[in-house]
C-alpha positions in Angstrom: 96.3 -108.2 21.0 94.9 -105.4 18.8 96.9 -102.4 18.1 94.8 -99.2 18.7 95.6 -96.7 16.2 92.3 -96.4 14.9 89.8 -94.1 16.6 86.6 -94.9 18.3 84.5 -93.5 15.4 86.8 -95.3 12.6 86.2 -98.3 14.5 82.5 -98.0 14.9 82.1 -97.2 11.4 84.4 -100.1 10.4 82.0 -102.5 12.5 78.9 -101.2 10.6 80.7 -102.0 7.2 81.5 -105.7 8.0 77.8 -105.9 9.6 76.5 -104.6 6.3 79.2 -106.9 4.4 78.2 -110.0 6.0 74.4 -109.4 6.1 73.9 -108.6 2.2 76.7 -111.4 1.1 75.5 -113.9 -1.0 78.1 -116.1 -0.9 79.1 -118.0 1.8 83.0 -118.2 2.2 84.1 -119.2 5.5 87.4 -118.1 5.5 86.1 -114.6 4.4 83.4 -114.7 7.1 86.0 -116.0 9.6 88.4 -113.0 9.1 85.5 -110.6 9.1 84.7 -111.6 12.8 88.1 -111.8 14.0 88.4 -108.1 12.6 85.1 -106.9 14.5 86.1 -109.1 17.4 89.3 -106.4 17.7 87.2 -103.4 16.6 84.8 -104.4 19.3 88.0 -104.4 22.0 89.4 -101.0 20.2 86.1 -99.6 21.0 85.7 -101.1 24.9 88.9 -99.9 26.1 88.7 -96.4 24.3 85.4 -96.3 26.4 86.7 -97.3 29.7 89.6 -94.9 29.4 86.9 -91.9 28.7 84.8 -93.3 31.6 88.2 -93.1 34.2 88.9 -89.5 32.5 85.6 -88.4 33.4 85.6 -89.9 36.6 89.1 -87.8 37.4 87.6 -84.6 36.2 84.3 -85.1 38.5 86.5 -86.0 41.2 88.5 -82.6 40.7 85.2 -80.3 40.5 84.1 -81.9 44.2 87.7 -80.9 45.6 
């Protein structure tokens, strides 16, 4: 499981860099591509988890406002 020691903005920035690297690479090194795709998957999970946490926090705040 991916550790979430990276914040959302840094994860998105790293994902964008991986995409740029994959799009602009002229050489096809399957090991490098595989490791970049694995890292991108970890980063997407981190972003997804952080967005779910944020969503729950916002729901709690909105519920408190309604009380």
